N, C-alpha and C positions, 0 to 999 in steps of 0.2 A: 504493500500501500504505499502511495507518495504521502511522505511525511508533509502535516501542514507546513506553509509558510511563514516563519514569522514576521509579526508586524512590524515595520520601521518605527524605531521609534521617533518619538516625537524631539527637535531639538530643545532643549532647557532653556528656559528664558537667563539671561545672567541678571544678577542683581545691580541695584547700586553702582556705582564705580567706589572702588576703595582707595581712600587719597592718600599718596606716597610722601614719604618721609623726604623723598630727593625731587626737588622741583627746581628750575631758573633761576629763580628767587632765592633759593635756599642755597646756592652754589656760588651766588653772584655775593651773597651778604658774607657767605663764609670767606669770600675770598677779601673784602673789606674789612672785617675782623681782624684775618691775617695782618694785613696790611695795617693796621694797626699796632698791632702787636711788633713788625717790624719798626715800624717809628718809634714806637717806647724804647728799643733797644739801640737806636741809631741816636736818637738825643740824649737817652737819659746821660751823658757826659756831661751835655752842654749847659743842662736846668741847672741852675742856683739851688743851692742846700734848702730854703725855703722858697715854694712857687706860689704864685697868686694862681688862685686857681676859682675867684668867687668875685662876683662884682656886684653891687648895689642897683636900685631903679635908678640911682643919678648916674649909672656907668661908672662912678669909682672904687675902685678895689676894696673890699671887706672881709677878704677871709685867703689864709695863707695854709699849704699844707705842706710836708716833706716831699723832698724831689723823689723819694720811692713810691709815695701815693700820688703825686702831681702827674708822675710818667704814666704808673699803672692801672687808675684807679677805671677811667673810662672802657682801656681795653677790655678788665675785666668786666663790669657793665655791659658791654656790650654782647662778651661770649655767653653770658648770664641771658641776655634777651636772646641770643641766637639761639640758646637753646632751647627757650619755650617757644620761638616761634617753628622751630624744627618738630617738636612732638606736638604741640598744638591741634593741628589738623586730625590729627590718629586719635587723640584724648577726647576731640568733644563726642557728646552722645551726639550731636546731630552734624557730625564729621563729613556724611553723605554732602550736604547741603553746602558746606564751604569749599568741596570739590566742585562747585554750580561757578563758583567767582574764584576758584583759585588765581587766577592770570591777575585780578585786579589785586587780591591780598599779599601776591609777589611783586609785584611794582612798590605796595605801601611798606612794606619791610624794606625795600630796597634802600625807598627815600628815605625811611627812618635810620637806617645806618649811616649813611652818606650826611645826615643831617649830627648826628652824633658826631662822627668823624670829621664833620665839620668845625664842631664845636671844639673837639680836642685840636686840628690843628690851629685854632685860634688862640686857643691857652698855651700851645708849646710857641708861634711866633710871639707871644706879649712876652713870654719869657726867656725870648732871643734877645728883649730888647727894643722888635718893633712895636709901635703903641698907635690907635686908632679906638673910635668908638664902638665899645662891644653893643653895648644896645642894638646902636642899628645895621652893624654887620648883623646880626641874630635875624633881624627882621625877613629880608628876603626868603631865606632856605624854611624861615617858619611859616611862612605864607605860604609856601608853595608845600610845605607837608600838611597841614591843614584844608588847603584847597584840594589835594587828593586825597587827605582822608575821606571830603564830603563824596568825592564819587565813588570811591570804595563802598560807603554807606547806601549810597543808592543802589548799587549792585549786589550788596548783601541779603543771600537767602538767611531765612529762621536759624539760628544756631546760638549756641552759649559764649560764645570768646568774640567774636568780631563785630562791630555794630551798636546799635542802640537794644540795651536791654533793661528790661522793666519788669518787673511781673505783669504788666499790662500787655507788652508786647510779644514777650513768651506763652501767653494765652491765645494768642488769635493771630492767624499768619495776615489777616488784613491790617489789622493794627499795627503788626510788624513792617510789613510793605508801605504804608501808609504815614508813618511816624518816622522811619528810617530815608523815603524819600525826601519829607520834608529838613530832617535834620540836616541829610546830605547838603543839600540847597543852604540852609541857613550858616553851617560851617563853610564852606566855600563863599559867603556872602563876608562870613566874620575875616577869613582869611584875607580878602581883600581890604576890608577896614584897618587891617595892622598894617599894612603897607600904608598907611596915611604919616605912623609913626615916623618913618624916613625924612616926612617934612614939617612934622613937629616932635622934635627929639623930646622935649619935658615932659611929654604925656605916650611917651615909647609904652610905658610897662601898661600904662590904661588902655590902651590900644590894641596892646597883644592878648592880655589876660580878657580884660572888660568882655568885649564880646564873646569870646568862645566861654566863659562863665554863666553868662547870659544865655546864651542857647541851651546850654549844658541842662539850664534848668529849668527852660520853658520846655525844652521837648519832653521831658520827664512829666509833666504835667497836662503837655497835650497827648502825651501814650493814655495816659487816664480819661480825659474826656472823650477821646476815639473809645474808647473800650467801653465807659459808662452808655456812650450812644449805641455802639454794637450792642449792647446788652439789652437796652429798652424794649 
């Protein structure tokens, strides 16, 4: 008797794409962190025993640290942040959503490490004898970083790590989307406002942090009101 033919197995549907540890943004960020350590070892012998490390809102130095900490602190902080960003997409309970906007996340972490390295370079340059208005030098990269943060928010899918996460955005995809869309736009506007500090150096600190803090507080209440409206 002829043996019955086995029915062909239907192809199994693959699940959501699992986030990978290594991405272009991670590779570039690693190289930036590595470069900061190379710079630390190179410039260490040239630094004074007590390094200027902190500037007040008036742009004047108001803090010093030892040469070791002055040279090594920021590369160490960058290393810790690198490890956080390396494992964050894997640890998040909604990690598959992060993968949906991973390219925007990658650009953001590269910009963040470039910003930190820029601050580090300014600190090294100052301690080598170069003088400049530190507060005004920080404004352009600060504006770029927060402007792109707004772009990232607009594309962020619901997750526990990136975006505007409140008890109300995490309860509703609609509230999440509307809150992050508006929040992203407001952060971009705040970044543009911060550039006015280039023209008004006496108000640099206010123009840098004032709009960002205002947006941060407003958007929390906005997410609450959206949630209450949705539940009515």
